[in-house]
C-alpha positions in Angstrom: 267.4 136.0 263.5 267.8 139.2 261.5 271.4 140.1 260.5 270.9 143.8 261.3 270.9 142.9 265.0 274.2 143.5 266.8 276.5 140.6 267.8 275.8 141.0 271.5 272.0 140.7 270.8 272.5 137.6 268.7 274.5 136.1 271.5 271.5 136.3 273.8 268.6 135.8 271.4 269.6 133.9 268.3 268.8 130.2 267.8 266.3 129.8 270.6 264.0 126.7 270.4 261.2 126.4 272.9 259.3 123.3 273.9 255.5 123.2 274.6 256.3 124.5 278.1 257.6 127.8 276.6 260.6 127.9 278.9 262.6 131.2 278.9 266.0 129.6 279.4 267.2 127.2 276.8 266.4 123.6 277.5 269.0 120.9 278.0 268.1 117.7 276.1 270.1 114.9 277.7 268.9 112.1 275.4 270.7 109.8 273.0 267.8 109.2 270.8 264.3 110.4 269.8 261.0 108.6 269.4 259.2 108.5 266.1 255.4 108.9 265.6 255.3 105.9 263.3 257.4 103.7 261.0 256.9 106.0 258.0 258.3 109.0 259.9 261.3 106.9 261.0 262.0 105.8 257.4 261.6 109.4 256.1 264.1 110.8 258.7 266.7 108.0 258.1 266.4 108.7 254.4 266.8 112.5 255.0 263.4 113.1 253.4 262.1 114.7 256.5 263.8 117.1 259.0 263.7 116.1 262.6 265.7 114.6 265.5 267.0 111.1 265.1 270.1 110.5 267.2 272.1 112.9 269.3 275.4 112.1 267.5 274.2 114.4 264.7 270.8 115.8 265.7 270.0 117.3 269.1 267.9 120.4 270.0 270.4 121.8 272.4 273.3 121.4 270.0 271.1 122.9 267.2 270.5 126.0 269.3 274.2 126.4 269.8 275.0 125.9 266.2 272.2 128.4 265.1 273.3 131.0 267.6 277.0 130.9 266.6 276.1 130.9 262.9 274.1 134.1 263.4 276.9 135.7 265.3 279.4 134.9 262.5 276.9 135.9 259.7 277.1 132.3 258.4 274.4 130.3 256.7 275.1 127.3 258.9 277.3 125.9 261.6 278.3 122.3 262.6 279.5 121.7 266.2 282.1 119.2 267.2 283.5 117.7 270.4 286.7 120.0 270.4 288.4 122.6 268.4 290.8 120.1 267.0 287.9 117.9 266.0 286.6 120.9 264.0 289.9 121.2 262.1 290.0 117.5 261.5 286.4 117.5 260.2 287.2 120.4 257.9 290.2 118.5 256.5 288.5 115.1 256.2 285.5 116.6 254.4 287.3 118.9 252.0 290.6 117.1 251.4 291.7 113.8 249.8 294.9 111.9 249.1 297.1 113.9 246.8 295.8 117.3 248.0 298.0 120.2 249.2 297.4 122.6 252.0 299.0 126.0 252.6 299.1 126.8 256.3 300.4 129.7 258.4 303.6 128.7 260.3 302.1 130.4 263.3 299.1 128.3 264.2 298.5 126.3 267.3 301.1 123.5 267.9 298.5 120.7 267.8 297.3 122.0 264.4 300.8 121.6 263.0 300.9 118.1 264.5 297.6 117.2 262.9 298.8 118.3 259.5 302.3 116.9 259.8 301.8 113.6 261.5 298.2 112.5 260.8 297.0 114.1 257.5 300.4 113.3 255.9 299.8 109.6 256.5 296.9 109.9 254.1 298.9 111.6 251.3 298.0 115.2 252.2 301.0 117.5 252.1 301.3 120.9 253.9 303.5 123.9 253.2 304.0 126.5 255.9 304.3 130.2 255.1 304.4 133.5 257.0 301.0 134.6 258.3 301.9 138.2 257.4 303.2 137.8 253.9 300.5 137.3 251.3 303.1 136.9 248.6 304.3 133.7 250.3 300.8 132.2 250.2 300.5 133.1 246.5 303.9 131.5 245.7 303.1 128.4 247.6 300.0 127.6 245.6 300.2 124.5 243.4 297.8 122.8 241.0 296.7 120.5 243.7 296.3 123.1 246.5 292.9 122.8 248.0 293.0 124.6 251.3 294.4 127.8 253.0 294.4 127.5 256.8 295.0 130.5 258.9 294.9 131.5 262.6 294.7 135.3 263.2 295.8 136.7 265.6 298.5 134.0 265.8 299.3 132.0 268.8 301.4 133.1 270.8 302.9 136.0 268.8 299.6 137.8 268.0 300.6 138.4 264.4 297.7 139.7 262.3 297.0 138.3 258.9 295.4 140.3 256.1 292.2 138.2 255.6 290.9 140.1 252.6 294.2 139.9 250.8 294.5 136.1 251.4 290.9 135.7 250.4 291.6 137.3 247.1 294.5 135.0 246.5 292.5 131.9 247.5 289.6 132.9 245.3 291.8 133.5 242.3 293.4 130.0 242.8 290.1 128.2 243.4 291.3 127.3 246.9 289.1 127.0 250.0 290.0 129.5 252.7 289.5 128.6 256.4 290.2 130.9 259.3 290.6 129.8 262.9 288.8 132.6 264.9 289.6 131.3 268.3 291.3 134.4 269.7 288.9 137.0 268.4 285.5 135.2 268.2 282.7 137.0 266.3 282.7 139.6 269.1 285.9 141.1 267.7 286.2 139.7 264.1 284.1 138.0 261.5 286.3 136.4 258.9 283.4 135.4 256.6 282.6 139.1 256.2 286.2 139.7 255.2 286.2 137.0 252.5 286.9 133.7 254.2 285.0 130.6 253.2 285.0 128.8 256.6 285.5 129.9 260.2 286.8 127.3 262.7 286.4 127.6 266.5 287.7 126.0 269.6 284.6 126.8 271.7 286.6 125.5 274.6 288.3 128.9 274.8 286.4 132.2 274.8 283.0 130.9 273.7 282.8 129.0 277.0 284.8 131.6 278.7 285.2 129.9 282.1 287.3 126.8 281.3 284.5 124.3 282.0 283.9 122.3 278.8 285.3 121.4 275.5 283.7 122.1 272.1 284.4 123.1 268.5 282.5 124.5 265.5 282.8 125.2 261.8 280.7 128.0 260.3 280.1 128.8 256.6 277.8 128.3 253.7 275.3 125.4 253.7 277.2 123.9 250.7 280.6 123.9 252.4 279.4 123.1 256.0 275.9 121.7 256.6 275.4 119.6 253.4 278.8 117.9 253.7 279.8 118.0 257.3 276.6 116.7 258.9 277.0 113.3 257.0 280.6 113.2 258.2 279.5 113.9 261.8 276.8 111.2 261.5 279.3 108.6 260.3 282.6 109.5 262.0 281.1 110.7 265.3 283.1 113.7 266.6 280.0 115.1 268.1 279.5 117.8 270.7 277.6 116.6 273.8 274.3 118.3 274.6 275.5 119.3 278.0 278.6 121.0 276.6 276.4 122.7 274.0 274.2 124.1 276.7 277.2 125.4 278.6 278.5 127.0 275.4 275.1 128.6 274.8 275.4 130.3 278.1 278.9 131.4 277.2 277.7 133.1 274.0 275.3 135.2 276.0 278.2 137.1 277.8 280.8 136.6 275.1 281.1 140.2 273.9 281.0 141.7 277.4 283.8 139.4 278.5 286.0 139.8 275.4 285.8 143.5 275.4 286.6 143.8 279.1 289.5 141.4 278.8 290.8 143.2 275.8 290.8 146.5 277.7 292.7 144.9 280.6 295.2 143.3 278.2 295.9 146.6 276.5 296.6 148.2 279.9 298.9 145.4 280.9 300.7 145.5 277.5 301.4 149.2 277.9 302.7 148.6 281.4 304.9 145.7 280.4 306.3 147.6 277.5 307.8 150.1 280.0 309.3 147.5 282.4 313.1 147.3 282.3 313.1 143.4 282.5 310.9 143.2 279.4 312.6 143.4 276.0 309.5 143.3 273.8 305.7 143.0 274.0 303.6 141.5 271.3 300.1 142.8 271.3 298.0 144.1 268.4 296.6 147.0 270.4 300.0 148.6 270.7 301.2 151.1 268.0 304.5 149.2 268.2 302.9 146.1 266.8 303.9 145.5 263.1 300.2 145.0 262.1 298.7 147.6 264.4 296.9 149.4 261.6 295.6 146.2 260.0 294.4 145.0 263.5 292.4 148.3 263.8 290.7 147.6 260.4 289.9 143.9 261.0 289.2 143.8 264.8 287.0 145.7 267.2 289.8 145.4 269.9 293.2 143.8 270.4 292.0 140.7 272.2 293.0 139.4 275.6 296.2 137.4 274.6 299.6 139.0 274.7 303.1 137.7 274.8 306.2 139.3 276.1 309.9 138.5 276.0 312.0 138.8 279.2 315.7 139.6 279.2 318.0 136.8 279.9 319.7 136.5 283.3 321.6 133.7 285.1 321.0 130.5 283.2 319.8 132.2 280.0 316.4 133.3 278.6 314.5 130.1 279.4 315.6 130.2 283.0 314.6 133.9 283.2 311.1 133.2 281.8 310.6 130.2 284.1 311.5 132.4 287.1 308.9 134.9 286.1 306.3 132.3 285.7 307.2 130.4 288.9 307.2 133.6 291.0 303.6 134.5 290.2 301.0 133.6 292.8 297.7 134.9 291.4 297.7 134.0 287.7 297.1 130.4 286.7 300.0 128.4 285.2 298.1 126.5 282.6 298.1 126.1 278.8 294.4 126.9 278.4 293.2 130.4 277.5 290.0 132.2 277.1 289.2 131.9 280.8 287.9 134.6 283.1 291.0 133.6 285.2 294.3 135.0 283.7 296.7 132.2 282.6 300.4 132.2 281.9 302.5 129.7 280.0 306.0 129.2 278.4 305.2 128.3 274.8 308.6 127.0 273.8 308.4 124.1 276.3 304.7 123.5 276.4 302.2 124.4 273.6 304.9 124.5 270.9 307.3 122.2 272.5 306.6 119.3 270.1 307.4 121.2 267.0 311.0 121.4 265.7 313.3 124.2 267.0 313.5 125.4 263.4 309.7 125.7 263.2 309.7 127.6 266.6 312.4 129.9 265.3 310.4 130.6 262.1 307.4 131.5 264.2 309.4 133.8 266.5 308.9 131.7 269.6 312.0 132.3 271.7 313.1 130.7 275.0 312.4 134.0 276.7 308.8 134.3 275.5 305.9 134.2 277.9 302.2 134.1 276.9 299.6 135.8 279.0 295.8 135.3 278.4 294.2 138.1 280.4 291.0 137.4 282.4 288.6 139.5 284.5 290.7 140.1 287.6 291.5 143.6 288.7 294.3 144.9 286.5 296.2 146.3 289.5 296.3 142.9 291.1 297.6 141.3 287.9 300.3 144.0 287.7 301.4 143.3 291.2 301.5 139.5 290.6 303.6 140.0 287.4 305.8 142.5 289.1 306.7 139.8 291.7 307.7 137.5 288.9 309.7 140.1 287.0 311.6 141.2 290.1 312.5 137.6 290.7 314.2 137.6 287.3 
């Protein structure tokens, strides 16, 4: 699909493969294996001398359509899909890292990402240093002779800090380090890290790409040399494969991705402005607000602020955590769940859930206080969301 097409058009049209029936909607291929014409063809495909479907663990038409569409939207040469977003991060690490390597990672990434680096990769002799997502100088100082990967999530979860992707790309390139960006919050509808200098883009397709909280999936986008040539063999052997059914659902999600994300971003901005003026709220973290420390950077890198915001409530009886819990427990409309990227607005207390397994020191370094609440805005009427949040804030 031509690159001059807009992201919304690519989300609808890119990557389509039609069968002999010439169906208009993408076909769902629920099959574990594929039949060969003859023994010579089977031998050629197993030897990678002929392209074609072999086994759905690593070749499936529906999965291929999803991969091709997302690659087009990210302006990437290729994409490899995985079972989950965490499987995408693990695949990136297992393919591009080895024992003795060093990783520089933002200290404001998803809690499970920190657990992966700290408790699993460390067992294989891979060391990780954590630095501020907003201070490129810290990344530069953290580089060692054995540094092989920069890993970043921007905007950060849940503080919505914005990292300077081009600045970090220059540092990584100068040091000969691979640079991967988790684009889960923005998706290609709002931000394309490859265009800004990143080498790899990682997705949890479970979130905004699906958009309705139905299935899990992940993906890695980048050059053929860094993704397709090296990750497909890993997928074939290790097996963190995306199911064809989930790929089909995610294809449907990509069709409406830009419409959803832009509408949710507009609602989030309105809610952020409203929360900023509430007497029970001490601070709102949202890249679309001029009060955000990286507001100007966000305007340069993103088409909109995104749908995730976080806010800190003032402490009352029992302290900040109790006040935050009262707000959450008093809501009746928003969903109390850790997932995000859904058309249904969700609310969570990061310090005791998504980031509860990391150390208090790590939470403090990331700015995650006991009074912090994360809100992922969906497609409900904004006035209804305000009323529901007001019920919780008045209870505090």
